[in-house]
ZAPA-279485 format. One record per residue (C-alpha): residue in three letters; residue number from 1; x, y, z. Coordinates in steps of 0.2 Angstrom, whole numbers, plus 5000, padded with zeros to 4 digits. Example, Ala and Ser with C-alpha at 12.3 -4.5 7.8 and 13.67 -1.06 7.14 Angstrom:
<voro res="ALA" n="1" x="5062" y="4978" z="5039"/>
<voro res="SER" n="2" x="5068" y="4995" z="5036"/>
***
This chain:
<voro res="MET" n="1" x="5675" y="5540" z="5514"/>
<voro res="GLU" n="2" x="5676" y="5544" z="5533"/>
<voro res="THR" n="3" x="5665" y="5532" z="5544"/>
<voro res="VAL" n="4" x="5653" y="5540" z="5557"/>
<voro res="THR" n="5" x="5645" y="5525" z="5565"/>
<voro res="GLY" n="6" x="5658" y="5512" z="5563"/>
<voro res="VAL" n="7" x="5646" y="5502" z="5552"/>
<voro res="GLY" n="8" x="5654" y="5506" z="5535"/>
<voro res="VAL" n="9" x="5640" y="5500" z="5524"/>
<voro res="LEU" n="10" x="5627" y="5510" z="5534"/>
<voro res="ASP" n="11" x="5637" y="5526" z="5533"/>
<voro res="LYS" n="12" x="5639" y="5524" z="5514"/>
<voro res="ALA" n="13" x="5621" y="5521" z="5511"/>
<voro res="VAL" n="14" x="5617" y="5537" z="5521"/>
<voro res="ALA" n="15" x="5630" y="5546" z="5511"/>
<voro res="ILE" n="16" x="5620" y="5542" z="5496"/>
<voro res="LEU" n="17" x="5603" y="5548" z="5503"/>
<voro res="ASP" n="18" x="5612" y="5564" z="5509"/>
<voro res="ALA" n="19" x="5618" y="5567" z="5491"/>
<voro res="LEU" n="20" x="5601" y="5564" z="5484"/>
<voro res="GLU" n="21" x="5593" y="5577" z="5496"/>
<voro res="ALA" n="22" x="5599" y="5590" z="5483"/>
<voro res="GLY" n="23" x="5590" y="5582" z="5469"/>
<voro res="PRO" n="24" x="5591" y="5568" z="5457"/>
<voro res="LEU" n="25" x="5608" y="5562" z="5451"/>
<voro res="PRO" n="26" x="5615" y="5549" z="5438"/>
<voro res="LEU" n="27" x="5626" y="5536" z="5444"/>
<voro res="ALA" n="28" x="5642" y="5546" z="5440"/>
<voro res="GLY" n="29" x="5634" y="5561" z="5450"/>
<voro res="LEU" n="30" x="5632" y="5549" z="5465"/>
<voro res="VAL" n="31" x="5650" y="5543" z="5463"/>
<voro res="GLY" n="32" x="5656" y="5561" z="5463"/>
<voro res="ALA" n="33" x="5646" y="5567" z="5477"/>
<voro res="THR" n="34" x="5650" y="5553" z="5489"/>
<voro res="GLY" n="35" x="5667" y="5548" z="5484"/>
<voro res="LEU" n="36" x="5662" y="5529" z="5483"/>
<voro res="SER" n="37" x="5668" y="5518" z="5469"/>
<voro res="ARG" n="38" x="5656" y="5516" z="5454"/>
<voro res="ALA" n="39" x="5652" y="5498" z="5459"/>
<voro res="THR" n="40" x="5649" y="5502" z="5477"/>
<voro res="ALA" n="41" x="5638" y="5517" z="5473"/>
<voro res="HIS" n="42" x="5628" y="5507" z="5461"/>
<voro res="ARG" n="43" x="5626" y="5492" z="5472"/>
<voro res="LEU" n="44" x="5620" y="5502" z="5487"/>
<voro res="ALA" n="45" x="5608" y="5513" z="5477"/>
<voro res="CYS" n="46" x="5600" y="5498" z="5470"/>
<voro res="ALA" n="47" x="5598" y="5490" z="5487"/>
<voro res="LEU" n="48" x="5590" y="5506" z="5493"/>
<voro res="GLU" n="49" x="5579" y="5506" z="5478"/>
<voro res="ALA" n="50" x="5573" y="5489" z="5483"/>
<voro res="HIS" n="51" x="5567" y="5496" z="5500"/>
<voro res="ARG" n="52" x="5559" y="5511" z="5491"/>
<voro res="LEU" n="53" x="5571" y="5523" z="5500"/>
<voro res="VAL" n="54" x="5577" y="5527" z="5482"/>
<voro res="ASP" n="55" x="5569" y="5526" z="5465"/>
<voro res="ARG" n="56" x="5573" y="5533" z="5448"/>
<voro res="ASP" n="57" x="5566" y="5547" z="5437"/>
<voro res="ALA" n="58" x="5561" y="5545" z="5419"/>
<voro res="GLY" n="59" x="5579" y="5549" z="5414"/>
<voro res="GLY" n="60" x="5585" y="5535" z="5425"/>
<voro res="ARG" n="61" x="5593" y="5546" z="5438"/>
<voro res="PHE" n="62" x="5592" y="5541" z="5456"/>
<voro res="ARG" n="63" x="5582" y="5551" z="5468"/>
<voro res="LEU" n="64" x="5574" y="5549" z="5485"/>
<voro res="GLY" n="65" x="5560" y="5536" z="5485"/>
<voro res="PRO" n="66" x="5542" y="5536" z="5491"/>
<voro res="ARG" n="67" x="5546" y="5529" z="5508"/>
<voro res="LEU" n="68" x="5557" y="5545" z="5512"/>
<voro res="ALA" n="69" x="5546" y="5557" z="5502"/>
<voro res="ARG" n="70" x="5531" y="5554" z="5514"/>
<voro res="ALA" n="71" x="5541" y="5554" z="5530"/>
<voro res="GLY" n="72" x="5534" y="5568" z="5540"/>
<voro res="LEU" n="73" x="5522" y="5572" z="5527"/>
<voro res="ALA" n="74" x="5506" y="5570" z="5538"/>
<voro res="GLU" n="75" x="5514" y="5581" z="5551"/>
<voro res="ARG" n="76" x="5519" y="5595" z="5539"/>
<voro res="ALA" n="77" x="5501" y="5594" z="5531"/>
<voro res="ARG" n="78" x="5492" y="5595" z="5547"/>
<voro res="SER" n="79" x="5489" y="5614" z="5548"/>
<voro res="ALA" n="80" x="5483" y="5615" z="5529"/>
<voro res="MET" n="81" x="5471" y="5600" z="5532"/>
<voro res="GLU" n="82" x="5464" y="5608" z="5548"/>
<voro res="GLY" n="83" x="5461" y="5624" z="5538"/>
<voro res="LEU" n="84" x="5453" y="5615" z="5524"/>
<voro res="ARG" n="85" x="5442" y="5605" z="5536"/>
<voro res="ASP" n="86" x="5437" y="5621" z="5544"/>
<voro res="ALA" n="87" x="5434" y="5631" z="5528"/>
<voro res="THR" n="88" x="5423" y="5617" z="5520"/>
<voro res="GLY" n="89" x="5415" y="5609" z="5535"/>
<voro res="GLU" n="90" x="5418" y="5592" z="5527"/>
<voro res="SER" n="91" x="5430" y="5577" z="5531"/>
<voro res="VAL" n="92" x="5448" y="5579" z="5524"/>
<voro res="GLN" n="93" x="5460" y="5566" z="5519"/>
<voro res="LEU" n="94" x="5478" y="5564" z="5514"/>
<voro res="TYR" n="95" x="5483" y="5549" z="5503"/>
<voro res="VAL" n="96" x="5499" y="5543" z="5496"/>
<voro res="ARG" n="97" x="5501" y="5529" z="5483"/>
<voro res="ARG" n="98" x="5506" y="5512" z="5488"/>
<voro res="GLY" n="99" x="5508" y="5500" z="5473"/>
<voro res="ALA" n="100" x="5492" y="5499" z="5464"/>
<voro res="GLN" n="101" x="5482" y="5506" z="5479"/>
<voro res="ARG" n="102" x="5481" y="5522" z="5489"/>
<voro res="LEU" n="103" x="5485" y="5523" z="5508"/>
<voro res="CYS" n="104" x="5476" y="5535" z="5519"/>
<voro res="LEU" n="105" x="5490" y="5544" z="5528"/>
<voro res="SER" n="106" x="5480" y="5556" z="5538"/>
<voro res="ALA" n="107" x="5462" y="5561" z="5540"/>
<voro res="LEU" n="108" x="5451" y="5574" z="5549"/>
<voro res="GLU" n="109" x="5433" y="5571" z="5551"/>
<voro res="SER" n="110" x="5419" y="5584" z="5548"/>
<voro res="PRO" n="111" x="5410" y="5591" z="5563"/>
<voro res="HIS" n="112" x="5393" y="5586" z="5556"/>
<voro res="GLY" n="113" x="5384" y="5570" z="5562"/>
<voro res="LEU" n="114" x="5383" y="5563" z="5544"/>
<voro res="ARG" n="115" x="5400" y="5563" z="5537"/>
<voro res="THR" n="116" x="5413" y="5553" z="5528"/>
<voro res="ILE" n="117" x="5425" y="5542" z="5538"/>
<voro res="VAL" n="118" x="5441" y="5535" z="5531"/>
<voro res="PRO" n="119" x="5452" y="5527" z="5545"/>
<voro res="VAL" n="120" x="5470" y="5531" z="5544"/>
<voro res="GLY" n="121" x="5479" y="5516" z="5536"/>
<voro res="SER" n="122" x="5465" y="5512" z="5525"/>
<voro res="LEU" n="123" x="5470" y="5505" z="5507"/>
<voro res="LEU" n="124" x="5458" y="5510" z="5493"/>
<voro res="PRO" n="125" x="5458" y="5508" z="5474"/>
<voro res="LEU" n="126" x="5467" y="5521" z="5463"/>
<voro res="ASP" n="127" x="5454" y="5519" z="5449"/>
<voro res="ARG" n="128" x="5439" y="5525" z="5459"/>
<voro res="GLY" n="129" x="5438" y="5541" z="5468"/>
<voro res="SER" n="130" x="5445" y="5558" z="5465"/>
<voro res="ALA" n="131" x="5460" y="5555" z="5476"/>
<voro res="GLY" n="132" x="5465" y="5539" z="5468"/>
<voro res="ARG" n="133" x="5464" y="5547" z="5451"/>
<voro res="ALA" n="134" x="5474" y="5562" z="5456"/>
<voro res="LEU" n="135" x="5488" y="5551" z="5463"/>
<voro res="ALA" n="136" x="5488" y="5541" z="5447"/>
<voro res="GLY" n="137" x="5492" y="5556" z="5437"/>
<voro res="GLU" n="138" x="5475" y="5560" z="5429"/>
<voro res="ALA" n="139" x="5476" y="5577" z="5421"/>
<voro res="THR" n="140" x="5467" y="5590" z="5432"/>
<voro res="GLY" n="141" x="5455" y="5603" z="5424"/>
<voro res="PRO" n="142" x="5458" y="5621" z="5423"/>
<voro res="GLY" n="143" x="5455" y="5623" z="5442"/>
<voro res="GLY" n="144" x="5469" y="5610" z="5446"/>
<voro res="TRP" n="145" x="5457" y="5598" z="5454"/>
<voro res="VAL" n="146" x="5449" y="5581" z="5451"/>
<voro res="GLU" n="147" x="5431" y="5577" z="5457"/>
<voro res="SER" n="148" x="5421" y="5561" z="5459"/>
<voro res="VAL" n="149" x="5403" y="5558" z="5463"/>
<voro res="GLU" n="150" x="5398" y="5541" z="5470"/>
<voro res="GLU" n="151" x="5412" y="5532" z="5461"/>
<voro res="ARG" n="152" x="5418" y="5522" z="5477"/>
<voro res="GLN" n="153" x="5403" y="5524" z="5489"/>
<voro res="LYS" n="154" x="5385" y="5528" z="5485"/>
<voro res="GLY" n="155" x="5379" y="5545" z="5491"/>
<voro res="VAL" n="156" x="5397" y="5552" z="5493"/>
<voro res="ALA" n="157" x="5406" y="5565" z="5482"/>
<voro res="SER" n="158" x="5424" y="5571" z="5483"/>
<voro res="VAL" n="159" x="5436" y="5583" z="5476"/>
<voro res="SER" n="160" x="5455" y="5581" z="5477"/>
<voro res="ALA" n="161" x="5471" y="5590" z="5471"/>
<voro res="PRO" n="162" x="5488" y="5582" z="5469"/>
<voro res="VAL" n="163" x="5503" y="5587" z="5480"/>
<voro res="ARG" n="164" x="5520" y="5588" z="5471"/>
<voro res="ASP" n="165" x="5537" y="5589" z="5477"/>
<voro res="ALA" n="166" x="5551" y="5601" z="5471"/>
<voro res="THR" n="167" x="5554" y="5590" z="5456"/>
<voro res="GLY" n="168" x="5536" y="5590" z="5451"/>
<voro res="GLN" n="169" x="5533" y="5572" z="5456"/>
<voro res="VAL" n="170" x="5515" y="5569" z="5463"/>
<voro res="VAL" n="171" x="5519" y="5563" z="5481"/>
<voro res="ALA" n="172" x="5501" y="5564" z="5489"/>
<voro res="ALA" n="173" x="5483" y="5569" z="5486"/>
<voro res="VAL" n="174" x="5473" y="5580" z="5498"/>
<voro res="SER" n="175" x="5454" y="5577" z="5497"/>
<voro res="VAL" n="176" x="5438" y="5584" z="5504"/>
<voro res="SER" n="177" x="5423" y="5571" z="5504"/>
<voro res="GLY" n="178" x="5406" y="5571" z="5511"/>
<voro res="PRO" n="179" x="5388" y="5567" z="5508"/>
<voro res="ILE" n="180" x="5380" y="5573" z="5491"/>
<voro res="ASP" n="181" x="5367" y="5582" z="5501"/>
<voro res="ARG" n="182" x="5380" y="5595" z="5506"/>
<voro res="THR" n="183" x="5394" y="5593" z="5493"/>
<voro res="THR" n="184" x="5381" y="5593" z="5478"/>
<voro res="ARG" n="185" x="5385" y="5583" z="5462"/>
<voro res="ALA" n="186" x="5398" y="5597" z="5458"/>
<voro res="PRO" n="187" x="5410" y="5596" z="5472"/>
<voro res="GLY" n="188" x="5424" y="5604" z="5462"/>
<voro res="ARG" n="189" x="5414" y="5619" z="5459"/>
<voro res="ARG" n="190" x="5410" y="5620" z="5478"/>
<voro res="TYR" n="191" x="5427" y="5615" z="5486"/>
<voro res="GLY" n="192" x="5439" y="5614" z="5472"/>
<voro res="ALA" n="193" x="5448" y="5631" z="5475"/>
<voro res="ALA" n="194" x="5450" y="5627" z="5494"/>
<voro res="VAL" n="195" x="5457" y="5610" z="5490"/>
<voro res="VAL" n="196" x="5470" y="5617" z="5478"/>
<voro res="ALA" n="197" x="5475" y="5630" z="5490"/>
<voro res="ALA" n="198" x="5477" y="5617" z="5503"/>
<voro res="ALA" n="199" x="5488" y="5607" z="5491"/>
<voro res="ALA" n="200" x="5499" y="5622" z="5488"/>
<voro res="ALA" n="201" x="5501" y="5625" z="5507"/>
<voro res="ILE" n="202" x="5507" y="5607" z="5509"/>
<voro res="GLU" n="203" x="5519" y="5609" z="5495"/>
<voro res="HIS" n="204" x="5526" y="5625" z="5503"/>
<voro res="GLY" n="205" x="5528" y="5615" z="5519"/>
<voro res="LEU" n="206" x="5538" y="5602" z="5509"/>
<voro res="ALA" n="207" x="5550" y="5614" z="5502"/>
<voro res="PRO" n="208" x="5568" y="5613" z="5509"/>
***
């Protein structure tokens, strides 16, 4: 293949990432799309996988990994998150999975004095809280959302919806959280539709 930067291995790695932008590919597909030898394509794809720039789907095909999937996600989600915060009056967060935890990628605070505050960069458990369970792949109800009441923090309830990429993979979860006095003990009934609509708007922003 033709070099672009003069750094051959870098150009070859970027060629693999460019090929995967169109969707998952088996090794043979990578070879065909990049013109690399089978051994080189496999070696570089595995190296990119180790850095979470590439991963594999259930069928073993290579695809863009979580590090790239969330690149620019917070910026693309900003408008939908602002709309959700304004519609509900509560704090809004965007989470992505990091190993066995969830990372707060973006957060907007409620205008109320009493509000939920989750600093950007916070690492929280996957097994407690609606956002963690949405990221972990818990089946959503008929409304498409997951709710929690005092699972992670006393006096706080939340409702979340998964954000999926074009392949259907869950790449993030958008969440509304606040004190039970306002959210009630049925936050899904109160805010579920708005959260699902925000997730859909974020997904639309991720579409190529």
